[in-house]
PQR file of N, CA, C, O and H, with PARSE charges and radii, in Angstrom:
ATOM      1  N   MET A   1       0.889  -1.012   0.001 -0.4000 1.5000
ATOM      2  CA  MET A   1       0.574  -0.465  -0.169 -0.0000 2.0000
ATOM      3  C   MET A   1       0.723   1.040   0.003  0.5500 1.7000
ATOM      4  O   MET A   1       1.174   1.453   1.071 -0.5500 1.4000
ATOM      5  N   ALA A   2       0.306   2.082  -1.171 -0.4000 1.5000
ATOM      6  CA  ALA A   2       1.555   3.752  -0.802 -0.0000 2.0000
ATOM      7  C   ALA A   2       1.206   4.473   0.873  0.5500 1.7000
ATOM      8  O   ALA A   2       0.257   4.453   1.657 -0.5500 1.4000
ATOM      9  H   ALA A   2      -0.060   1.746  -2.039  0.4000 1.0000
ATOM     10  N   THR A   3       2.156   4.892   0.843 -0.4000 1.5000
ATOM     11  CA  THR A   3       1.962   5.433   2.151 -0.0000 2.0000
ATOM     12  C   THR A   3       1.369   6.600   1.950  0.5500 1.7000
ATOM     13  O   THR A   3       1.286   6.998   0.788 -0.5500 1.4000
ATOM     14  H   THR A   3       2.927   4.908   0.206  0.4000 1.0000
ATOM     15  N   GLU A   4       0.535   7.836   3.615 -0.4000 1.5000
ATOM     16  CA  GLU A   4       0.546   9.418   2.407 -0.0000 2.0000
ATOM     17  C   GLU A   4       1.119   9.992   1.518  0.5500 1.7000
ATOM     18  O   GLU A   4       0.839  10.413   0.395 -0.5500 1.4000
ATOM     19  H   GLU A   4       0.602   7.513   4.559  0.4000 1.0000
ATOM     20  N   LYS A   5       2.213   9.947   2.350 -0.4000 1.5000
ATOM     21  CA  LYS A   5       3.612  10.738   1.716 -0.0000 2.0000
ATOM     22  C   LYS A   5       3.512  10.189  -0.348  0.5500 1.7000
ATOM     23  O   LYS A   5       3.863  10.769  -1.376 -0.5500 1.4000
ATOM     24  H   LYS A   5       2.441   9.605   3.261  0.4000 1.0000
ATOM     25  N   GLU A   6       2.995   9.122  -0.126 -0.4000 1.5000
ATOM     26  CA  GLU A   6       3.797   8.561  -1.749 -0.0000 2.0000
ATOM     27  C   GLU A   6       2.337   8.550  -2.554  0.5500 1.7000
ATOM     28  O   GLU A   6       2.211   8.178  -3.721 -0.5500 1.4000
ATOM     29  H   GLU A   6       2.711   8.651   0.709  0.4000 1.0000
ATOM     30  N   THR A   7       1.428   8.957  -1.833 -0.4000 1.5000
ATOM     31  CA  THR A   7       0.051   8.863  -2.591 -0.0000 2.0000
ATOM     32  C   THR A   7       0.524   9.725  -3.034  0.5500 1.7000
ATOM     33  O   THR A   7       1.206   9.504  -4.035 -0.5500 1.4000
ATOM     34  H   THR A   7       1.530   9.259  -0.885  0.4000 1.0000
ATOM     35  N   GLU A   8       0.381  11.599  -2.374 -0.4000 1.5000
ATOM     36  CA  GLU A   8       0.252  13.134  -2.457 -0.0000 2.0000
ATOM     37  C   GLU A   8       1.485  13.271  -3.411  0.5500 1.7000
ATOM     38  O   GLU A   8       1.658  14.488  -3.473 -0.5500 1.4000
ATOM     39  H   GLU A   8      -0.173  11.778  -1.561  0.4000 1.0000
ATOM     40  N   THR A   9       2.607  12.550  -4.329 -0.4000 1.5000
ATOM     41  CA  THR A   9       3.185  12.440  -4.573 -0.0000 2.0000
ATOM     42  C   THR A   9       3.015  11.192  -6.219  0.5500 1.7000
ATOM     43  O   THR A   9       3.741  10.987  -7.192 -0.5500 1.4000
ATOM     44  H   THR A   9       2.466  11.561  -4.278  0.4000 1.0000
ATOM     45  N   ALA A  10       2.144  10.837  -5.922 -0.4000 1.5000
ATOM     46  CA  ALA A  10       2.131   9.084  -7.173 -0.0000 2.0000
ATOM     47  C   ALA A  10       1.026   9.890  -7.921  0.5500 1.7000
ATOM     48  O   ALA A  10       0.206  10.463  -7.203 -0.5500 1.4000
ATOM     49  H   ALA A  10       1.554  11.004  -5.132  0.4000 1.0000
ATOM     50  N   SER A  11       0.870  10.034  -9.611 -0.4000 1.5000
ATOM     51  CA  SER A  11       0.098  10.318 -10.105 -0.0000 2.0000
ATOM     52  C   SER A  11      -0.114   8.300 -10.470  0.5500 1.7000
ATOM     53  O   SER A  11       0.541   7.276 -10.667 -0.5500 1.4000
ATOM     54  H   SER A  11       1.536   9.569 -10.194  0.4000 1.0000
ATOM     55  N   PRO A  12      -2.076   9.033 -10.306 -0.5600 1.5000
ATOM     56  CA  PRO A  12      -2.544   8.133 -11.178  0.2800 2.0000
ATOM     57  C   PRO A  12      -2.025   6.382 -12.199  0.5500 1.7000
ATOM     58  O   PRO A  12      -2.103   5.167 -12.017 -0.5500 1.4000
ATOM     59  N   LEU A  13      -1.640   7.117 -12.997 -0.4000 1.5000
ATOM     60  CA  LEU A  13      -1.188   6.230 -13.978 -0.0000 2.0000
ATOM     61  C   LEU A  13      -0.021   5.721 -12.467  0.5500 1.7000
ATOM     62  O   LEU A  13      -0.930   5.271 -11.769 -0.5500 1.4000
ATOM     63  H   LEU A  13      -1.576   8.104 -13.145  0.4000 1.0000
ATOM     64  N   ASP A  14       0.945   5.567 -11.807 -0.4000 1.5000
ATOM     65  CA  ASP A  14       1.683   5.218 -10.757 -0.0000 2.0000
ATOM     66  C   ASP A  14       1.015   4.286  -9.967  0.5500 1.7000
ATOM     67  O   ASP A  14       1.417   3.136  -9.794 -0.5500 1.4000
ATOM     68  H   ASP A  14       1.683   5.933 -12.374  0.4000 1.0000
ATOM     69  N   GLU A  15       0.019   4.754  -9.489 -0.4000 1.5000
ATOM     70  CA  GLU A  15      -1.062   3.124  -8.771 -0.0000 2.0000
ATOM     71  C   GLU A  15      -1.581   2.743  -9.765  0.5500 1.7000
ATOM     72  O   GLU A  15      -1.311   1.585 -10.085 -0.5500 1.4000
ATOM     73  H   GLU A  15      -0.308   5.689  -9.629  0.4000 1.0000
ATOM     74  N   VAL A  16      -2.211   3.268 -10.361 -0.4000 1.5000
ATOM     75  CA  VAL A  16      -2.472   1.307 -11.294 -0.0000 2.0000
ATOM     76  C   VAL A  16      -1.199   1.081 -11.521  0.5500 1.7000
ATOM     77  O   VAL A  16      -0.981   2.240 -11.168 -0.5500 1.4000
ATOM     78  H   VAL A  16      -2.430   4.208 -10.100  0.4000 1.0000
ATOM     79  N   ILE A  17      -0.387   0.775 -11.718 -0.4000 1.5000
ATOM     80  CA  ILE A  17       1.552   0.089 -12.658 -0.0000 2.0000
ATOM     81  C   ILE A  17       1.274  -0.070 -10.055  0.5500 1.7000
ATOM     82  O   ILE A  17       1.159  -1.134  -9.446 -0.5500 1.4000
ATOM     83  H   ILE A  17      -0.564  -0.167 -12.005  0.4000 1.0000
ATOM     84  N   GLU A  18       1.276   0.848  -9.641 -0.4000 1.5000
ATOM     85  CA  GLU A  18       1.526  -0.599  -7.859 -0.0000 2.0000
ATOM     86  C   GLU A  18       0.803  -1.243  -7.901  0.5500 1.7000
ATOM     87  O   GLU A  18       1.072  -2.216  -7.197 -0.5500 1.4000
ATOM     88  H   GLU A  18       1.370   1.712 -10.135  0.4000 1.0000
ATOM     89  N   ASP A  19      -0.512  -1.351  -8.581 -0.4000 1.5000
ATOM     90  CA  ASP A  19      -1.453  -2.351  -7.798 -0.0000 2.0000
ATOM     91  C   ASP A  19      -1.231  -3.423  -8.955  0.5500 1.7000
ATOM     92  O   ASP A  19      -1.339  -4.576  -8.536 -0.5500 1.4000
ATOM     93  H   ASP A  19      -0.730  -0.560  -9.153  0.4000 1.0000
ATOM     94  N   ILE A  20      -0.960  -3.317 -10.243 -0.4000 1.5000
ATOM     95  CA  ILE A  20      -0.914  -4.656 -11.523 -0.0000 2.0000
ATOM     96  C   ILE A  20       0.950  -4.583 -11.197  0.5500 1.7000
ATOM     97  O   ILE A  20       1.582  -4.739 -12.242 -0.5500 1.4000
ATOM     98  H   ILE A  20      -0.873  -2.381 -10.583  0.4000 1.0000
ATOM     99  N   ARG A  21       1.637  -4.424 -10.223 -0.4000 1.5000
ATOM    100  CA  ARG A  21       2.496  -5.278 -10.251 -0.0000 2.0000
ATOM    101  C   ARG A  21       2.397  -6.564  -8.550  0.5500 1.7000
ATOM    102  O   ARG A  21       2.718  -7.737  -8.360 -0.5500 1.4000
ATOM    103  H   ARG A  21       1.124  -4.298  -9.374  0.4000 1.0000
ATOM    104  N   ARG A  22       1.767  -5.440  -7.667 -0.4000 1.5000
ATOM    105  CA  ARG A  22       1.729  -6.501  -6.885 -0.0000 2.0000
ATOM    106  C   ARG A  22       0.409  -7.681  -7.075  0.5500 1.7000
ATOM    107  O   ARG A  22       0.412  -8.724  -6.421 -0.5500 1.4000
ATOM    108  H   ARG A  22       1.506  -4.487  -7.821  0.4000 1.0000
ATOM    109  N   VAL A  23      -1.265  -7.160  -8.576 -0.4000 1.5000
ATOM    110  CA  VAL A  23      -1.296  -8.815  -8.613 -0.0000 2.0000
ATOM    111  C   VAL A  23      -0.698  -9.609  -8.772  0.5500 1.7000
ATOM    112  O   VAL A  23      -0.517 -10.589  -8.049 -0.5500 1.4000
ATOM    113  H   VAL A  23      -1.267  -6.312  -9.107  0.4000 1.0000
ATOM    114  N   ALA A  24       0.015  -9.194 -10.385 -0.4000 1.5000
ATOM    115  CA  ALA A  24       1.820 -10.495 -10.805 -0.0000 2.0000
ATOM    116  C   ALA A  24       2.080 -11.097  -9.919  0.5500 1.7000
ATOM    117  O   ALA A  24       2.103 -12.319 -10.067 -0.5500 1.4000
ATOM    118  H   ALA A  24      -0.133  -8.398 -10.972  0.4000 1.0000
ATOM    119  N   ALA A  25       2.397 -10.512  -8.584 -0.4000 1.5000
ATOM    120  CA  ALA A  25       2.908 -10.512  -7.376 -0.0000 2.0000
ATOM    121  C   ALA A  25       2.370 -12.398  -7.093  0.5500 1.7000
ATOM    122  O   ALA A  25       2.582 -13.554  -7.458 -0.5500 1.4000
ATOM    123  H   ALA A  25       2.378  -9.519  -8.464  0.4000 1.0000
ATOM    124  N   ASP A  26       1.339 -11.302  -5.923 -0.4000 1.5000
ATOM    125  CA  ASP A  26       0.378 -11.969  -5.807 -0.0000 2.0000
ATOM    126  C   ASP A  26      -0.136 -13.848  -6.901  0.5500 1.7000
ATOM    127  O   ASP A  26      -0.409 -14.991  -6.534 -0.5500 1.4000
ATOM    128  H   ASP A  26       1.167 -10.363  -5.626  0.4000 1.0000
ATOM    129  N   ASP A  27      -0.015 -13.163  -8.235 -0.4000 1.5000
ATOM    130  CA  ASP A  27      -0.098 -13.732  -8.948 -0.0000 2.0000
ATOM    131  C   ASP A  27       0.217 -14.911  -8.918  0.5500 1.7000
ATOM    132  O   ASP A  27      -0.582 -15.847  -8.925 -0.5500 1.4000
ATOM    133  H   ASP A  27       0.206 -12.234  -8.533  0.4000 1.0000
ATOM    134  N   ARG A  28       2.020 -15.037  -8.863 -0.4000 1.5000
ATOM    135  CA  ARG A  28       3.267 -15.663  -9.386 -0.0000 2.0000
ATOM    136  C   ARG A  28       3.141 -16.448  -8.307  0.5500 1.7000
ATOM    137  O   ARG A  28       3.307 -17.648  -8.527 -0.5500 1.4000
ATOM    138  H   ARG A  28       2.670 -14.276  -8.858  0.4000 1.0000
ATOM    139  N   ASP A  29       2.772 -15.968  -6.650 -0.4000 1.5000
ATOM    140  CA  ASP A  29       3.208 -16.648  -5.304 -0.0000 2.0000
ATOM    141  C   ASP A  29       2.136 -17.879  -5.179  0.5500 1.7000
ATOM    142  O   ASP A  29       2.236 -19.031  -4.758 -0.5500 1.4000
ATOM    143  H   ASP A  29       2.637 -14.994  -6.471  0.4000 1.0000
ATOM    144  N   SER A  30       1.280 -17.265  -5.626 -0.4000 1.5000
ATOM    145  CA  SER A  30      -0.352 -18.559  -5.640 -0.0000 2.0000
ATOM    146  C   SER A  30      -0.326 -19.432  -6.726  0.5500 1.7000
ATOM    147  O   SER A  30      -1.305 -20.171  -6.822 -0.5500 1.4000
ATOM    148  H   SER A  30       1.199 -16.329  -5.969  0.4000 1.0000
ATOM    149  N   ASN A  31       0.748 -19.554  -7.759 -0.4000 1.5000
ATOM    150  CA  ASN A  31       0.803 -19.708  -9.035 -0.0000 2.0000
ATOM    151  C   ASN A  31       2.135 -20.827  -9.356  0.5500 1.7000
ATOM    152  O   ASN A  31       2.071 -21.636 -10.281 -0.5500 1.4000
ATOM    153  H   ASN A  31       1.544 -18.953  -7.680  0.4000 1.0000
ATOM    154  N   ARG A  32       3.159 -20.732  -8.561 -0.4000 1.5000
ATOM    155  CA  ARG A  32       4.632 -20.386  -8.651 -0.0000 2.0000
ATOM    156  C   ARG A  32       4.592 -22.010  -8.970  0.5500 1.7000
ATOM    157  O   ARG A  32       5.744 -22.323  -8.670 -0.5500 1.4000
ATOM    158  H   ARG A  32       3.210 -20.075  -7.810  0.4000 1.0000
ATOM    159  N   ASN A  33       3.960 -23.184  -9.389 -0.4000 1.5000
ATOM    160  CA  ASN A  33       3.922 -24.866  -9.106 -0.0000 2.0000
ATOM    161  C   ASN A  33       4.265 -24.255 -10.522  0.5500 1.7000
ATOM    162  O   ASN A  33       5.399 -24.271 -11.000 -0.5500 1.4000
ATOM    163  H   ASN A  33       3.024 -22.930  -9.633  0.4000 1.0000
ATOM    164  N   MET A  34       2.580 -23.438 -11.452 -0.4000 1.5000
ATOM    165  CA  MET A  34       2.829 -23.832 -12.410 -0.0000 2.0000
ATOM    166  C   MET A  34       4.262 -22.529 -13.580  0.5500 1.7000
ATOM    167  O   MET A  34       4.698 -22.622 -14.727 -0.5500 1.4000
ATOM    168  H   MET A  34       1.659 -23.425 -11.063  0.4000 1.0000
ATOM    169  N   TYR A  35       4.481 -21.535 -12.476 -0.4000 1.5000
ATOM    170  CA  TYR A  35       4.767 -21.460 -13.357 -0.0000 2.0000
ATOM    171  C   TYR A  35       6.663 -21.803 -13.546  0.5500 1.7000
ATOM    172  O   TYR A  35       7.455 -21.432 -14.411 -0.5500 1.4000
ATOM    173  H   TYR A  35       4.127 -21.460 -11.544  0.4000 1.0000
ATOM    174  N   ASP A  36       6.847 -22.676 -12.283 -0.4000 1.5000
ATOM    175  CA  ASP A  36       8.441 -23.381 -12.050 -0.0000 2.0000
ATOM    176  C   ASP A  36       8.341 -24.584 -13.178  0.5500 1.7000
ATOM    177  O   ASP A  36       9.257 -25.352 -13.470 -0.5500 1.4000
ATOM    178  H   ASP A  36       6.203 -22.977 -11.580  0.4000 1.0000
ATOM    179  N   ALA A  37       7.278 -24.570 -13.631 -0.4000 1.5000
ATOM    180  CA  ALA A  37       7.158 -25.871 -14.529 -0.0000 2.0000
ATOM    181  C   ALA A  37       6.988 -25.263 -15.936  0.5500 1.7000
ATOM    182  O   ALA A  37       7.169 -26.118 -16.804 -0.5500 1.4000
ATOM    183  H   ALA A  37       6.533 -23.945 -13.395  0.4000 1.0000
ATOM    184  N   LEU A  38       6.790 -24.437 -16.262 -0.4000 1.5000
ATOM    185  CA  LEU A  38       6.667 -23.747 -16.849 -0.0000 2.0000
ATOM    186  C   LEU A  38       8.387 -23.321 -17.784  0.5500 1.7000
ATOM    187  O   LEU A  38       8.828 -23.519 -18.915 -0.5500 1.4000
ATOM    188  H   LEU A  38       6.644 -23.743 -15.558  0.4000 1.0000
ATOM    189  N   LYS A  39       8.836 -22.734 -16.652 -0.4000 1.5000
ATOM    190  CA  LYS A  39      11.053 -22.484 -16.662 -0.0000 2.0000
ATOM    191  C   LYS A  39      11.287 -23.647 -17.001  0.5500 1.7000
ATOM    192  O   LYS A  39      12.107 -23.813 -17.905 -0.5500 1.4000
ATOM    193  H   LYS A  39       8.477 -22.573 -15.733  0.4000 1.0000
ATOM    194  N   SER A  40      10.983 -24.193 -16.711 -0.4000 1.5000
ATOM    195  CA  SER A  40      11.728 -25.752 -15.945 -0.0000 2.0000
ATOM    196  C   SER A  40      12.033 -26.309 -18.384  0.5500 1.7000
ATOM    197  O   SER A  40      13.093 -26.642 -18.915 -0.5500 1.4000
ATOM    198  H   SER A  40      10.317 -24.058 -15.977  0.4000 1.0000
ATOM    199  N   GLU A  41      10.840 -26.172 -18.964 -0.4000 1.5000
ATOM    200  CA  GLU A  41       9.999 -26.565 -20.088 -0.0000 2.0000
ATOM    201  C   GLU A  41      11.796 -25.953 -21.222  0.5500 1.7000
ATOM    202  O   GLU A  41      11.806 -26.029 -22.451 -0.5500 1.4000
ATOM    203  H   GLU A  41       9.980 -25.901 -18.532  0.4000 1.0000
TER
END
C-alpha cells in the first residue's frame, strides 16, 4: 500500500502500475508450481 506521502506525489498512473505489479506478484506466488514447471520446459 502507498503511504500518505507517496499518495500525495504519485500520479494515478503510478498507482495503477503499483496495483498491477502487486496483483502479478500475488498471482505468481499463488501459482508458483505452474511458473516453475513452465520455466523448466
